[in-house]
C-alpha positions as CSV (number, residue, x, y, z in Angstrom):
1,M,10.0,30.9,9.1
2,T,8.9,30.1,5.3
3,V,8.6,26.9,4.8
4,P,9.8,26.3,0.7
5,E,8.0,24.3,-2.0
6,V,9.6,21.7,-3.2
7,P,10.0,21.3,-7.1
8,P,9.2,18.5,-8.9
9,R,12.1,16.3,-10.5
10,E,11.1,14.2,-13.8
11,T,12.5,10.6,-14.1
12,R,11.8,8.4,-16.3
13,Y,9.2,6.6,-14.6
14,G,7.1,10.2,-13.6
15,L,7.6,12.9,-11.3
16,V,9.3,13.3,-7.8
17,N,9.4,15.9,-5.2
18,D,13.4,15.3,-3.0
19,G,13.3,17.5,0.0
20,D,11.7,18.8,3.3
21,G,9.6,21.5,1.9
22,W,5.4,21.4,1.0
23,F,4.9,20.5,-2.8
24,V,1.5,19.4,-5.0
25,I,1.8,16.9,-7.3
26,N,-0.7,14.1,-9.5
27,A,-0.8,10.4,-9.0
28,R,-1.0,10.3,-12.4
29,E,2.0,11.9,-13.2
30,S,4.5,10.7,-10.1
31,R,6.4,7.7,-10.7
32,W,4.8,4.3,-9.3
33,R,6.0,0.8,-8.6
34,D,5.5,-2.5,-9.9
35,S,4.9,-4.7,-6.8
36,G,3.9,-7.6,-9.3
37,H,1.6,-10.3,-7.3
38,F,0.7,-7.0,-4.5
39,G,-0.4,-4.5,-7.3
40,H,0.9,-1.1,-8.3
41,Y,1.3,1.7,-6.0
42,C,1.9,5.2,-6.1
43,D,4.1,6.5,-2.4
44,F,4.3,9.9,-3.3
45,E,7.8,10.3,-1.4
46,G,11.1,11.4,-3.2
47,K,14.5,10.2,-2.4
48,R,13.7,10.2,1.3
49,R,10.3,9.0,3.0
50,F,7.7,10.8,5.0
51,R,9.4,10.9,8.7
52,R,5.7,11.0,10.0
53,L,3.5,9.6,7.6
54,G,3.1,6.6,5.1
55,I,0.7,6.9,2.3
56,N,-0.2,4.7,-0.6
57,L,-2.4,4.7,-4.0
58,N,-2.5,1.1,-4.7
59,I,-4.0,-0.8,-8.0
60,L,-5.1,-4.2,-7.2
61,E,-6.6,-6.3,-9.7
62,P,-9.1,-9.2,-8.3
63,G,-7.1,-11.7,-5.8
64,Q,-4.2,-9.2,-5.8
65,P,-3.0,-8.8,-1.8
66,I,-2.2,-5.2,-1.0
67,G,1.0,-6.9,1.2
68,M,1.2,-9.7,3.4
69,Y,-1.2,-10.8,6.5
70,H,0.6,-8.6,9.3
71,R,0.4,-6.3,12.5
72,E,2.9,-3.4,13.8
73,R,2.3,-1.0,16.3
74,A,1.6,1.7,14.6
75,Q,-2.3,3.0,13.5
76,E,-3.0,2.7,9.6
77,G,-6.4,3.4,7.7
78,F,-7.3,2.2,4.8
79,L,-9.9,4.0,2.3
80,V,-11.4,1.9,-1.1
81,L,-11.6,5.1,-3.2
82,A,-13.3,2.0,-6.3
83,G,-14.0,-1.2,-6.9
84,E,-14.3,-3.9,-4.6
85,C,-12.0,-6.1,-1.8
86,L,-11.8,-8.2,0.6
87,L,-10.7,-7.7,4.0
88,L,-9.3,-10.1,6.5
89,V,-8.6,-9.5,10.0
90,E,-8.3,-10.7,13.3
91,G,-8.9,-14.3,11.2
92,E,-12.2,-13.0,9.4
93,E,-13.1,-11.9,5.7
94,R,-15.2,-8.9,5.3
95,P,-16.0,-7.6,2.1
96,L,-15.5,-3.4,1.2
97,R,-16.7,-1.4,-1.8
98,A,-15.8,1.8,-2.6
99,W,-16.3,4.7,0.1
100,D,-15.4,1.5,3.0
101,F,-12.8,2.7,5.4
102,F,-11.2,0.6,7.5
103,H,-9.3,1.9,10.9
104,C,-6.7,0.0,11.7
105,P,-5.3,0.1,15.4
106,G,-1.7,-1.0,15.8
107,G,-1.5,-5.0,16.8
108,T,-4.5,-5.4,14.2
109,E,-3.8,-8.4,11.9
110,H,-4.7,-7.6,8.6
111,V,-4.2,-7.1,4.6
112,I,-6.6,-6.0,1.6
113,V,-7.5,-7.8,-1.3
114,G,-8.8,-6.8,-4.5
115,A,-12.0,-8.7,-5.3
116,G,-15.0,-8.5,-7.6
117,T,-14.4,-8.0,-11.6
118,G,-11.6,-5.3,-11.9
119,P,-9.4,-3.6,-10.4
120,S,-9.9,-1.5,-7.2
121,V,-8.0,1.5,-6.0
122,V,-7.3,1.8,-2.0
123,L,-5.7,4.9,0.0
124,A,-3.7,3.5,2.4
125,V,-2.1,5.7,5.6
126,G,0.3,4.9,8.1
127,A,1.6,6.6,11.0
128,R,5.5,5.6,10.5
129,G,7.2,4.1,13.9
130,G,10.0,3.3,12.7
131,R,11.3,-0.8,11.5
132,K,10.6,-2.2,14.4
133,G,6.9,-4.5,15.4
134,F,5.9,-6.3,12.5
135,V,4.7,-9.6,12.9
136,Y,3.3,-11.6,10.2
137,P,2.0,-14.6,11.4
138,V,0.8,-17.6,10.2
139,E,-3.2,-17.4,9.0
140,A,-4.8,-19.9,7.3
141,L,-7.5,-17.3,5.9
142,A,-4.7,-15.6,4.0
143,L,-2.7,-18.3,2.8
144,A,-6.2,-19.1,1.0
145,H,-5.6,-15.5,-0.5
146,D,-2.0,-16.3,-1.5
147,A,-0.9,-13.2,1.3
148,G,0.0,-15.5,3.9
149,V,3.2,-16.4,5.5
150,A,3.6,-20.6,6.5
151,R,5.8,-19.6,9.1
152,E,5.7,-16.6,11.6
153,T,8.1,-14.0,10.9
154,T,9.0,-10.4,12.2
155,R,11.6,-10.0,9.4
156,P,9.3,-8.1,6.1
157,Q,12.8,-9.8,3.9
158,E,11.1,-13.4,5.4
159,A,7.8,-12.7,4.2
160,Y,8.0,-11.7,1.2
161,R,11.1,-14.0,0.3
162,G,9.8,-15.7,-3.1
163,F,8.5,-12.6,-4.3
164,P,10.6,-10.4,-7.2
165,P,11.4,-7.0,-5.8
166,F,9.3,-4.5,-6.3
167,S,10.6,-2.2,-9.8
168,R,9.8,1.7,-10.5
169,C,7.0,2.1,-13.0
170,R,5.5,5.1,-15.2
171,Y,1.5,5.7,-14.4
172,E,-0.5,4.1,-17.2
173,E,-4.0,5.1,-18.7
174,G,-7.2,3.8,-16.7
175,W,-5.4,3.0,-14.0
176,L,-7.1,5.6,-11.8
177,P,-11.3,6.0,-12.6
178,E,-12.3,9.7,-13.1
179,L,-14.4,10.1,-9.6
């Protein structure tokens, strides 16, 4: 059986592919999200999420976390493609620079924060394992970087309470460097 190609659909925020087939899309032409405090990202997904693999291309300004400090059941991986970041992992802080890869087994407490003097680009991938298993623990280091919760929770909506909802946006020229 042949797997069909899914053609792109134009939206006011960029191209998107909907369906279960294969496709190729350029990140600069794909639709993006403005997550405010958490930078900008592109997840390459259409109306339905990818079933087994999550992937995000993130643009972080210095001081912007990629999300809230957490741990989850599924493994994740992060590759810094450009710029500098801080990795907050298991209560420790580690500097990251372009081409550093962070392997994150399930159960590892972590978050990445943009650092340096300009934007960073981080490719994040993770196994999809359902919506259960997230824990947002209280961690002083994460709180110091505006990436932590004051009270432990297992509910993302509680962890992100106080931040505006993410909104769709178009890619802006210059977010992604020429490599």
